[in-house]
C-alpha positions as CSV (number, residue, x, y, z in Angstrom):
1,M,50.6,90.8,-18.8
2,K,48.5,88.8,-21.2
3,E,51.3,86.2,-21.6
4,D,51.4,85.7,-17.8
5,A,47.6,85.1,-17.7
6,E,48.0,82.5,-20.5
7,A,50.9,80.8,-18.6
8,I,48.8,80.6,-15.4
9,A,45.8,79.2,-17.4
10,A,48.1,76.5,-19.0
11,L,49.4,75.6,-15.5
12,L,45.8,75.2,-14.2
13,D,44.8,73.1,-17.3
14,A,47.8,70.9,-16.8
15,A,46.7,70.3,-13.2
16,Y,43.1,69.6,-14.2
17,D,43.9,67.4,-17.3
18,P,47.3,67.0,-18.8
19,D,45.8,65.8,-22.1
20,L,44.4,69.3,-22.7
21,V,47.8,71.0,-22.8
22,G,50.4,68.3,-23.6
23,P,53.0,66.7,-21.4
24,T,55.4,69.7,-21.2
25,A,52.8,72.4,-20.6
26,A,53.3,72.7,-16.9
27,S,57.1,73.1,-17.0
28,D,56.8,75.5,-19.9
29,A,54.3,77.7,-18.0
30,L,56.5,77.7,-14.9
31,R,59.5,78.9,-16.8
32,F,57.4,81.6,-18.5
33,I,56.4,83.1,-15.2
34,G,60.0,83.0,-14.0
35,A,60.0,80.0,-11.7
36,S,63.3,78.2,-11.7
37,G,65.3,75.8,-9.7
38,A,63.8,74.6,-6.4
39,D,60.7,76.7,-6.9
40,E,60.0,75.1,-10.2
41,S,60.4,71.6,-8.7
42,A,58.1,72.4,-5.8
43,L,55.4,73.8,-8.0
44,A,55.7,70.9,-10.4
45,E,55.3,68.5,-7.5
46,R,52.1,70.3,-6.4
47,V,50.7,70.2,-9.9
48,G,51.5,66.5,-10.1
49,R,49.6,65.9,-6.8
50,S,46.7,67.8,-8.1
51,Q,46.7,65.7,-11.2
52,R,46.8,62.4,-9.2
53,E,44.1,63.6,-6.8
54,L,41.8,64.7,-9.7
55,S,42.5,61.3,-11.5
56,R,41.6,59.5,-8.3
57,L,38.4,61.5,-7.8
58,R,37.4,60.9,-11.4
59,R,38.0,57.1,-11.0
60,R,36.0,57.2,-7.7
61,E,33.2,59.1,-9.4
62,H,33.2,56.4,-12.1
63,E,33.1,53.7,-9.5
64,L,30.3,55.3,-7.5
65,S,28.4,55.8,-10.7
66,A,28.7,52.1,-11.5
67,L,27.7,51.2,-7.9
68,F,24.7,53.4,-8.1
69,S,23.7,51.8,-11.4
70,S,24.1,48.4,-9.8
71,A,22.0,49.5,-6.8
72,R,19.3,50.7,-9.2
73,E,19.3,47.3,-10.9
74,L,19.0,45.6,-7.6
75,A,16.0,47.7,-6.8
76,E,14.4,46.7,-10.1
77,L,15.4,43.1,-9.6
78,R,13.5,40.8,-12.0
79,D,15.9,38.3,-13.6
80,I,18.4,37.3,-11.0
81,D,20.8,35.6,-13.4
82,A,20.8,38.6,-15.7
83,V,21.6,41.0,-12.7
84,L,24.4,38.8,-11.5
85,A,25.9,38.6,-15.1
86,R,25.7,42.4,-15.3
87,L,27.4,42.8,-11.9
88,V,30.2,40.5,-12.9
89,Q,30.6,42.3,-16.2
90,R,31.0,45.6,-14.3
91,A,33.6,44.1,-12.0
92,H,35.4,43.0,-15.2
93,E,35.3,46.4,-16.7
94,M,35.9,48.6,-13.6
95,M,38.8,46.6,-12.3
96,G,40.5,46.5,-15.7
97,A,40.8,42.7,-15.3
98,D,41.0,40.1,-18.0
99,L,38.4,37.9,-16.3
100,A,35.8,38.1,-13.6
101,Y,33.7,35.4,-12.1
102,L,31.3,34.6,-9.2
103,S,31.5,31.3,-7.3
104,E,28.5,30.3,-5.2
105,F,29.1,28.4,-2.0
106,E,27.1,25.2,-1.4
107,P,26.8,24.6,2.4
108,D,25.9,20.9,2.1
109,T,29.0,19.9,0.1
110,R,31.1,23.0,1.0
111,E,32.0,23.3,-2.7
112,L,32.3,26.5,-4.7
113,R,30.5,26.4,-8.0
114,V,31.2,29.0,-10.7
115,R,27.8,30.5,-11.5
116,V,28.7,33.6,-13.7
117,T,31.8,34.5,-15.7
118,S,32.9,37.5,-17.8
119,G,35.9,37.3,-20.1
120,A,36.4,33.5,-19.9
121,V,37.6,32.0,-23.2
122,G,37.3,28.3,-22.3
123,E,34.4,26.0,-21.3
124,P,36.1,24.3,-18.3
125,F,36.1,27.5,-16.3
126,R,32.4,28.1,-16.8
127,H,31.6,24.8,-15.1
128,L,34.3,24.7,-12.5
129,R,33.6,23.3,-9.0
130,V,36.2,23.8,-6.3
131,T,36.2,21.1,-3.6
132,P,36.8,22.0,0.1
133,R,40.4,23.0,1.2
134,H,41.6,23.5,-2.4
135,G,42.5,26.8,-4.0
136,L,42.3,30.5,-3.2
137,A,38.5,30.3,-3.0
138,S,38.5,27.9,-0.1
139,A,41.0,30.1,1.7
140,I,38.7,33.1,1.3
141,V,35.6,31.0,2.6
142,E,37.5,29.8,5.6
143,S,39.0,33.2,6.5
144,R,35.9,35.3,5.4
145,A,38.4,38.0,4.2
146,P,39.8,39.1,0.8
147,H,42.8,37.4,-0.6
148,W,44.9,38.1,-3.7
149,I,48.0,36.5,-5.3
150,A,50.4,38.2,-7.7
151,R,51.8,35.0,-9.3
152,Y,49.5,32.0,-9.5
153,D,52.3,29.5,-10.3
154,D,54.2,30.4,-7.1
155,Y,50.9,30.0,-5.1
156,A,50.1,26.7,-6.8
157,D,53.5,25.2,-6.0
158,E,53.3,26.4,-2.4
159,H,49.7,25.1,-1.8
160,N,49.9,21.9,-3.9
161,V,47.1,23.2,-6.2
162,R,48.6,21.3,-9.1
163,Y,47.2,18.1,-7.4
164,A,43.6,19.4,-7.8
165,P,43.4,18.9,-11.6
166,P,40.0,20.6,-12.3
167,L,41.0,23.8,-10.6
168,H,44.6,23.9,-11.8
169,D,43.6,23.0,-15.4
170,A,40.9,25.7,-15.6
171,V,43.2,28.4,-14.3
172,S,46.0,27.3,-16.6
173,S,43.8,27.1,-19.7
174,E,42.8,30.8,-19.2
175,G,46.5,31.8,-18.7
176,L,45.7,33.6,-15.5
177,V,48.6,35.1,-13.4
178,S,47.1,37.3,-10.7
179,L,43.8,36.8,-8.9
180,L,41.8,38.8,-6.3
181,G,38.8,37.4,-4.5
182,V,36.5,38.9,-1.9
183,P,33.9,37.0,0.1
184,M,30.1,37.5,-0.3
185,L,28.8,37.5,3.3
186,S,25.3,37.4,4.9
187,R,25.7,37.8,8.6
188,D,27.6,34.7,9.7
189,D,27.1,32.8,6.4
190,V,29.4,32.8,3.3
191,L,27.3,33.0,0.1
192,G,30.2,32.8,-2.3
193,V,33.3,34.6,-3.7
194,L,33.6,37.3,-6.3
195,F,36.9,37.1,-8.3
196,V,38.8,39.2,-10.8
197,A,41.9,37.9,-12.6
198,T,44.6,39.2,-15.0
199,R,46.9,37.5,-17.4
200,E,49.8,39.7,-16.3
201,E,51.3,40.1,-12.9
202,T,49.3,42.7,-10.9
203,N,49.6,44.0,-7.4
204,F,46.0,44.9,-6.4
205,A,45.7,48.3,-4.6
206,P,43.5,48.8,-1.5
207,E,41.1,50.9,-3.6
208,Q,40.6,48.0,-6.0
209,I,40.0,45.6,-3.1
210,S,37.4,48.0,-1.6
211,L,35.7,48.4,-5.0
212,L,35.4,44.7,-5.5
213,A,34.2,44.2,-2.0
214,A,31.4,46.8,-2.6
215,L,30.4,44.8,-5.7
216,A,30.5,41.6,-3.7
217,D,28.2,43.2,-1.2
218,H,25.7,43.9,-4.0
219,A,26.1,40.3,-5.2
220,S,25.4,39.1,-1.6
221,V,22.2,41.1,-1.7
222,I,21.2,39.5,-4.9
223,L,21.9,36.0,-3.6
224,Q,20.1,36.7,-0.3
225,T,17.1,38.1,-2.3
226,T,17.2,34.9,-4.3
227,Q,17.1,32.8,-1.2
228,L,14.3,34.9,0.3
229,L,12.3,34.7,-2.8
230,A,12.8,30.9,-2.9
231,D,11.9,30.6,0.7
232,S,8.8,32.8,0.3
233,Q,7.7,30.8,-2.8
234,R,8.2,27.6,-0.8
235,S,6.3,29.0,2.1
236,A,3.5,30.1,-0.3
237,T,3.5,26.7,-1.9
238,D,3.4,25.0,1.5
239,A,0.6,27.3,2.6
240,R,-1.4,26.5,-0.5
241,D,-0.8,22.8,0.0
242,A,-1.8,23.0,3.6
243,L,-4.9,24.9,2.7
244,A,-5.8,22.3,0.0
245,R,-5.3,19.5,2.5
246,L,-7.4,21.3,5.1
247,T,-10.1,21.9,2.5
248,D,-10.0,18.3,1.5
249,H,-10.1,17.2,5.1
250,L,-13.1,19.4,5.8
251,K,-14.9,18.0,2.7
252,E,-14.2,14.5,4.0
253,R,-15.5,15.4,7.4
254,D,-18.6,16.9,5.9
255,R,-19.1,13.7,3.8
256,S,-18.5,11.6,6.9
257,N,-21.1,13.5,8.9
258,T,-23.6,13.3,6.1
259,V,-23.1,9.6,5.7
260,H,-23.3,9.0,9.4
261,Q,-26.6,10.8,9.7
262,E,-28.1,9.0,6.7
263,L,-26.8,5.6,7.9
264,V,-28.5,6.1,11.2
265,Q,-31.7,7.0,9.4
266,A,-31.3,3.8,7.3
267,V,-31.0,1.6,10.3
268,L,-33.9,3.2,12.1
269,A,-36.1,3.0,9.0
270,G,-35.3,-0.7,8.7
271,G,-34.6,-0.5,5.0
272,G,-31.9,-3.2,4.9
273,F,-28.6,-3.1,3.0
274,G,-30.0,-1.2,0.0
275,P,-30.1,2.3,1.7
276,V,-26.6,1.7,3.2
277,A,-25.1,1.1,-0.3
278,E,-27.0,4.0,-1.8
279,T,-25.9,6.4,1.0
280,L,-22.2,5.4,0.6
281,S,-22.3,5.5,-3.2
282,S,-23.9,9.0,-3.2
283,A,-21.5,10.5,-0.7
284,L,-18.3,9.0,-2.1
285,G,-19.2,9.2,-5.8
286,R,-18.5,5.6,-6.8
287,A,-20.0,2.2,-7.2
288,V,-20.6,0.2,-4.0
289,A,-21.4,-3.5,-3.6
290,I,-22.2,-5.3,-0.4
291,L,-21.4,-9.1,-0.5
292,D,-22.5,-11.8,1.9
293,D,-20.0,-14.4,3.4
294,Q,-20.3,-16.4,0.1
295,D,-19.4,-13.4,-2.1
296,Q,-23.0,-13.1,-3.3
297,I,-24.1,-9.5,-3.9
298,I,-26.9,-8.6,-1.5
299,A,-27.0,-4.9,-2.3
300,A,-25.4,-2.5,-4.8
301,A,-25.5,1.2,-5.9
302,G,-23.8,3.4,-8.4
303,L,-24.2,0.9,-11.2
304,P,-22.6,-0.4,-13.3
305,L,-20.3,-2.4,-11.1
306,A,-16.7,-3.2,-12.2
307,P,-16.1,-6.9,-13.2
308,D,-13.9,-7.3,-10.1
309,M,-16.8,-6.3,-7.9
310,L,-19.0,-8.9,-9.6
311,E,-16.4,-11.7,-9.3
312,P,-13.7,-10.6,-6.7
313,D,-10.2,-11.8,-7.6
314,A,-7.4,-13.0,-5.3
315,E,-6.2,-9.5,-4.5
316,V,-9.7,-8.5,-3.4
317,H,-10.0,-11.6,-1.3
318,D,-6.7,-11.0,0.3
319,A,-7.8,-7.4,1.1
320,I,-11.0,-8.7,2.7
321,A,-9.0,-11.2,4.8
322,E,-6.7,-8.3,5.9
323,S,-9.8,-6.2,6.8
324,R,-11.2,-9.1,8.9
325,R,-7.9,-9.3,10.8
326,S,-7.3,-5.6,11.3
327,G,-10.9,-4.3,11.6
328,H,-10.0,-1.4,9.2
329,C,-10.8,-0.5,5.6
330,V,-8.1,-1.7,3.2
331,A,-7.0,0.0,0.0
332,V,-6.8,-2.0,-3.2
333,T,-4.7,-0.9,-6.2
334,G,-4.5,-3.5,-8.9
335,S,-8.2,-4.0,-9.9
336,G,-11.5,-2.2,-10.4
337,V,-12.0,-2.2,-6.6
338,R,-10.4,0.6,-4.7
339,A,-11.3,-0.2,-1.1
340,V,-12.8,-3.1,0.9
341,A,-14.2,-3.3,4.4
342,A,-15.2,-6.5,6.1
343,L,-18.6,-6.8,7.8
344,T,-17.6,-8.4,11.1
345,A,-18.9,-8.7,14.7
346,G,-16.3,-10.2,17.0
347,K,-15.2,-13.5,15.4
348,R,-18.2,-13.6,13.1
349,H,-17.9,-12.7,9.4
350,F,-21.0,-11.6,7.5
351,G,-19.4,-10.4,4.2
352,A,-17.8,-7.2,2.9
353,M,-18.3,-3.8,1.2
354,L,-16.5,-3.2,-2.1
355,L,-16.0,0.3,-3.4
356,G,-15.0,1.0,-7.0
357,D,-13.3,4.0,-8.8
358,G,-14.5,7.5,-8.3
359,E,-13.8,11.1,-9.3
360,F,-11.4,11.7,-6.3
361,D,-9.1,9.6,-4.2
362,L,-10.3,8.3,-0.9
363,G,-8.8,10.0,2.1
364,S,-8.2,8.8,5.7
365,V,-11.6,10.3,6.8
366,D,-13.3,8.5,3.9
367,F,-11.7,5.2,5.0
368,R,-13.1,5.8,8.5
369,T,-16.5,6.5,7.0
370,I,-16.4,3.2,5.1
371,E,-15.5,1.4,8.3
372,R,-18.5,3.0,10.1
373,A,-20.7,1.9,7.2
374,A,-19.3,-1.7,7.5
375,Q,-20.2,-1.6,11.2
376,V,-23.7,-0.5,10.3
377,G,-23.9,-3.4,7.8
378,A,-22.8,-5.8,10.5
379,L,-25.5,-4.4,12.9
380,L,-28.1,-4.8,10.2
381,E,-27.0,-8.4,9.7
382,L,-27.3,-9.0,13.5
383,Q,-30.7,-7.3,13.5
384,Q,-31.9,-9.5,10.6
385,E,-30.5,-12.5,12.4
386,A,-32.4,-11.6,15.5
387,A,-35.6,-11.3,13.5
388,S,-35.0,-14.5,11.5
389,G,-33.9,-16.3,14.7
390,A,-37.3,-15.7,16.2
391,D,-38.9,-17.1,13.0
392,Q,-36.4,-19.9,12.9
393,R,-37.4,-20.9,16.5
394,V,-41.0,-21.0,15.5
395,R,-40.2,-23.2,12.5
396,S,-38.0,-25.5,14.6
397,E,-40.8,-26.0,17.1
398,L,-43.1,-26.8,14.2
399,I,-40.6,-29.4,12.8
400,T,-40.4,-30.9,16.3
401,D,-44.1,-31.2,16.6
402,L,-44.5,-32.5,13.0
403,L,-41.9,-35.3,13.5
404,D,-43.0,-36.2,17.0
405,D,-46.5,-36.7,15.5
406,I,-48.5,-36.5,18.7
407,P,-52.2,-36.9,17.7
408,E,-53.5,-34.6,20.4
409,R,-51.4,-31.7,19.0
410,R,-52.1,-32.3,15.3
411,L,-54.7,-29.5,15.0
412,D,-52.5,-27.0,16.7
413,V,-49.6,-27.9,14.4
414,E,-51.7,-27.4,11.3
415,R,-52.9,-24.0,12.6
416,R,-49.4,-22.8,13.3
417,A,-48.3,-24.1,9.9
418,R,-51.0,-22.2,8.1
419,R,-49.9,-19.0,9.9
420,L,-46.5,-19.5,8.4
421,G,-47.9,-20.2,4.9
422,V,-46.9,-23.9,5.0
423,D,-49.3,-26.6,3.8
424,L,-48.4,-29.7,5.8
425,Q,-50.3,-32.0,3.4
426,T,-47.8,-31.2,0.6
427,L,-44.6,-31.8,2.7
428,D,-43.4,-35.2,1.4
429,T,-39.6,-34.8,1.1
430,L,-37.2,-34.8,3.9
431,L,-33.4,-34.1,4.1
432,L,-31.2,-34.6,7.2
433,L,-27.9,-32.8,7.8
434,A,-25.4,-33.8,10.4
435,V,-23.9,-30.5,11.7
436,P,-21.8,-29.9,14.8
437,G,-24.0,-28.7,17.7
438,D,-22.4,-25.2,18.0
439,Q,-22.9,-24.6,14.2
440,Q,-26.5,-25.8,13.8
441,T,-28.1,-22.4,14.2
442,A,-25.8,-20.9,11.5
443,A,-26.4,-23.9,9.3
444,A,-30.2,-23.6,9.6
445,R,-30.0,-19.9,8.8
446,A,-27.9,-20.6,5.7
447,L,-30.4,-23.1,4.5
448,S,-33.3,-20.7,5.1
449,R,-31.7,-18.1,2.9
450,D,-31.6,-20.7,0.0
451,L,-35.1,-22.1,0.5
452,D,-38.5,-20.5,0.1
453,E,-40.9,-19.7,3.0
454,H,-43.0,-22.8,2.2
455,T,-40.2,-25.1,3.3
456,L,-39.6,-25.9,6.9
457,V,-36.0,-25.9,8.3
458,G,-35.3,-26.6,11.9
459,E,-33.2,-28.4,14.5
460,Y,-34.5,-31.8,15.7
461,R,-32.8,-34.4,17.9
462,G,-29.3,-33.0,17.2
463,Y,-29.7,-32.8,13.4
464,I,-30.9,-30.1,10.9
465,V,-34.1,-31.2,9.1
466,V,-35.5,-29.9,5.9
467,A,-39.2,-30.6,5.1
468,H,-40.1,-29.8,1.5
469,S,-42.9,-30.3,-1.0
470,S,-41.8,-32.2,-4.1
471,A,-44.5,-30.4,-6.1
472,R,-42.4,-27.3,-5.9
473,D,-38.9,-26.8,-7.3
474,A,-36.8,-29.9,-6.8
475,L,-34.1,-29.6,-4.2
476,E,-30.4,-30.3,-5.1
477,P,-29.1,-32.1,-2.0
478,E,-25.4,-31.8,-2.9
479,R,-25.6,-28.1,-3.6
480,L,-27.4,-27.5,-0.3
481,R,-24.8,-29.5,1.5
482,Q,-21.9,-27.5,-0.1
483,R,-23.7,-24.2,0.6
484,V,-24.0,-25.1,4.4
485,E,-20.4,-26.4,4.5
486,A,-19.0,-23.2,3.0
487,S,-21.2,-21.1,5.3
488,I,-20.0,-22.7,8.6
489,Q,-16.5,-23.7,7.3
490,H,-16.9,-27.3,8.6
491,P,-17.6,-30.7,6.9
492,V,-21.3,-31.5,6.7
493,S,-23.0,-34.8,5.9
494,L,-26.4,-34.9,4.2
495,V,-28.7,-38.0,4.2
496,V,-31.5,-38.5,1.6
497,P,-34.2,-40.9,2.8
498,R,-35.9,-43.4,0.5
499,P,-38.6,-41.6,-1.7
500,E,-41.2,-44.2,-1.0
501,T,-41.0,-43.8,2.9
502,A,-44.5,-43.7,4.2
503,S,-44.3,-40.6,6.5
504,L,-41.9,-37.8,7.4
505,P,-41.3,-39.3,11.0
506,D,-40.3,-42.7,9.4
507,A,-38.1,-40.9,6.8
508,F,-36.4,-39.1,9.7
509,L,-35.7,-42.3,11.7
510,S,-34.1,-44.0,8.7
511,A,-32.1,-41.0,7.9
512,M,-31.0,-40.6,11.5
513,R,-29.8,-44.2,11.7
514,T,-27.8,-43.7,8.5
515,A,-26.3,-40.5,9.9
516,R,-25.3,-42.2,13.1
517,L,-23.7,-45.0,11.2
518,L,-21.7,-42.5,9.2
519,T,-20.5,-40.9,12.5
520,A,-19.6,-44.3,13.9
521,L,-17.6,-45.1,10.7
522,E,-15.9,-41.7,11.2
523,V,-17.0,-40.6,7.7
524,T,-18.3,-37.0,7.0
525,G,-18.5,-34.4,4.3
526,M,-20.7,-36.1,1.7
527,T,-24.2,-36.6,0.5
528,V,-25.5,-40.2,0.8
529,Q,-28.7,-42.2,0.2
530,V,-30.3,-44.3,3.0
531,D,-30.5,-47.2,0.6
532,D,-26.7,-47.3,0.4
533,F,-26.4,-48.3,4.0
534,L,-29.2,-50.8,4.4
535,P,-29.3,-53.2,6.2
536,Y,-26.3,-52.0,8.4
537,S,-28.0,-48.9,9.7
538,A,-31.1,-51.0,10.6
539,I,-29.4,-53.8,12.6
540,L,-26.2,-52.3,14.1
541,D,-25.6,-50.2,17.2
542,T,-24.4,-47.0,15.7
543,D,-22.6,-45.8,18.8
544,S,-19.1,-44.8,17.5
545,K,-17.2,-46.4,20.4
546,A,-19.2,-49.7,20.3
547,L,-18.9,-50.0,16.6
548,G,-15.1,-49.4,16.7
549,T,-14.8,-52.0,19.4
550,F,-16.8,-54.5,17.3
551,L,-14.5,-54.0,14.3
552,R,-11.3,-54.3,16.4
553,D,-12.6,-57.5,18.1
554,T,-13.5,-59.2,14.8
555,I,-10.8,-58.2,12.3
556,G,-8.4,-56.1,14.3
557,A,-5.9,-59.0,14.7
558,V,-5.8,-59.5,10.9
559,R,-5.1,-55.8,10.4
560,A,-2.3,-55.9,13.0
561,Y,-0.8,-59.0,11.2
562,D,-0.8,-57.3,7.8
563,A,0.7,-54.1,9.2
564,E,3.5,-56.0,11.0
565,R,4.4,-58.3,8.1
566,G,3.4,-56.3,5.0
567,A,0.9,-59.0,4.1
568,D,-2.7,-58.8,2.8
569,L,-4.6,-61.4,4.8
570,L,-7.5,-59.0,5.1
571,G,-7.9,-58.9,1.3
572,T,-8.0,-62.7,1.3
573,L,-10.6,-62.7,4.1
574,R,-12.7,-60.2,2.2
575,A,-12.7,-62.3,-0.9
576,F,-13.4,-65.5,1.1
577,V,-16.5,-63.8,2.6
578,R,-17.7,-62.5,-0.7
579,N,-17.3,-65.9,-2.3
580,N,-19.4,-67.8,0.2
581,A,-16.4,-69.3,2.1
582,S,-15.3,-71.2,-1.0
583,P,-11.5,-71.6,-1.4
584,T,-11.8,-72.4,-5.1
585,R,-14.0,-69.4,-5.9
586,T,-11.7,-67.2,-3.8
587,A,-8.6,-68.4,-5.7
588,R,-10.4,-67.7,-9.0
589,A,-11.4,-64.2,-7.8
590,L,-7.9,-63.3,-6.7
591,N,-6.1,-65.1,-9.6
592,F,-4.2,-67.3,-7.2
593,H,-3.7,-71.1,-7.1
594,T,-6.1,-72.9,-4.7
595,N,-3.1,-74.1,-2.6
596,T,-2.0,-70.5,-2.1
597,I,-5.5,-69.6,-0.8
598,L,-5.5,-72.7,1.5
599,Q,-2.1,-71.6,2.9
600,R,-3.4,-68.1,3.6
601,L,-6.5,-69.6,5.3
602,D,-4.2,-71.6,7.5
603,R,-2.5,-68.4,8.5
604,L,-6.0,-66.9,9.3
605,D,-6.5,-70.0,11.6
606,H,-3.5,-68.9,13.6
607,V,-4.5,-65.2,13.6
608,L,-8.3,-65.6,14.3
609,G,-8.4,-69.0,16.0
610,A,-9.4,-72.3,14.6
611,D,-13.2,-71.7,15.0
612,W,-13.4,-68.6,12.9
613,R,-15.2,-70.5,10.1
614,E,-18.0,-71.6,12.3
615,D,-21.4,-70.1,11.6
616,E,-21.6,-67.5,14.4
617,R,-18.0,-66.3,14.0
618,M,-18.4,-66.3,10.2
619,F,-21.6,-64.2,10.4
620,R,-19.9,-61.6,12.5
621,L,-16.8,-61.6,10.4
622,G,-18.9,-61.1,7.3
623,I,-20.6,-58.0,8.8
624,A,-17.3,-56.6,10.0
625,V,-15.6,-57.2,6.7
626,R,-18.4,-55.5,4.7
627,L,-18.5,-52.5,7.2
628,D,-14.8,-52.2,6.9
629,E,-14.9,-52.2,3.1
630,L,-17.8,-49.7,3.2
631,R,-15.8,-47.4,5.4
632,E,-12.7,-47.5,3.1
633,R,-14.9,-46.9,0.1
634,L,-16.6,-43.9,1.6
635,R,-13.2,-42.5,2.7
636,R,-11.8,-42.8,-0.8
637,R,-14.9,-40.9,-2.1
């Protein structure tokens, strides 16, 4: 009885675990209990089935345990690369493979890039990239289903894999024979492929494919989590950036509102450009300079100013010109100036605002704020023009009355002059400027800015007149002329009368005659002395058309002859006039033989007529020749 119990126990142990009782324990136990023949075979088959089922259950238990461990690692996900490496290592171990690897799918290029390996011995495999339509991986991506091959060489020949060197070389260098791959899916998207491979021919069972698919699902979760984390981080970054932009925008709007209110107060208070510069400098935290149309600083704040604000370079001037064209604030990058805005009103240009470096970059709202400040600056300039225009009209009326010199109005003129702080008794110097009619007001305004309040500047009989006291600082006529010329962007002539002229009205008349002569000679853009043009300005009609006709009638034929034949009879005529109509002295002056001069004089007889040397004709020719020479000399200057 005891022996039977031991035999049954051995039979059960053999069914549970053959290693416990040895390979012949089951057959020995069956014979001991008297089983033989067909009964023995049937019982042995049942014991074998039990052994195989228990082995399968143990393997399944091991697989489930590994899957649970992988799931726990997913739940504790911290280092994604480490979790993926551990998962590939489990596939390597659980599948009994020689190599396991995970290839990640890149949708943009449709390539598969090996991300993690376990069991690889060579470097090429660790950095393998599989291009579209090559290899087993591409077939798995396209079909979205598991695939396996028992013999790689047969598969390579059949699918021309040998013609994709990176893939074929990597597989060959590892000596791989059989491969199994399953897709990693996320809804309709393929995330990658999980592979196992052996260096011996292997036929993969359905259980192995299911196990690898379960691990691939875990890998899919990891990659999806990676994408979600990346997306959430990008979203968080975008949200922070948007919040920062919104915050900056609100700060700019607050600065803009503050500046707008303070600028309005500055205009209402009538403080000029100083408060505008101070307001803008305080709000934007940087130096501000306001220039007039001649690049002279008229207000500044936030000192010290950068050198490029004191003397603007070409880049700043280009930016000012662009701001004048567009009407907007223009950024500057290559100097100590960061932004400029032109002060304009219609086609008129009054100057510009320059802004230096600050603690923060200027935004779009800040640029609009600067543009509003520039508009306020233009309004201030117009406001000052209106005020100075009224004063200028009073001074022009005083100039008119002073130069008309009507005895009955002399007392009233002196009274009005005293009200303006001008002592008429000391005004002994006069300057006359020939300025186009539509520019005379602007020219008078430019002169008034350069001269003190004790000097009178006004429009009189189509000219700008300056009445000044020589006891004060001496005037620099050429500098004044250049200043006006630059201000109105048009050539200007300035006439200085003789110092010993008895009165201002007489000085004006002599200067006016000289100015009219310059106009008749079509000469402009220079400073001249009345003495330079005496006696021509005193004796000639200075109507431009009449003077031109006079010159054409007298020497026009000689000019035409020279132009037609390339001669210089006019030069001979000039020398003949200067040398008192003496052929000998003319020849000596021109370094020619007397006969040559006589021949040229004969030609002049044909050109001018035989009577040209008579007293009346010679007098007119002498005046014409000297006027013509004067005109050429002035034009050369």
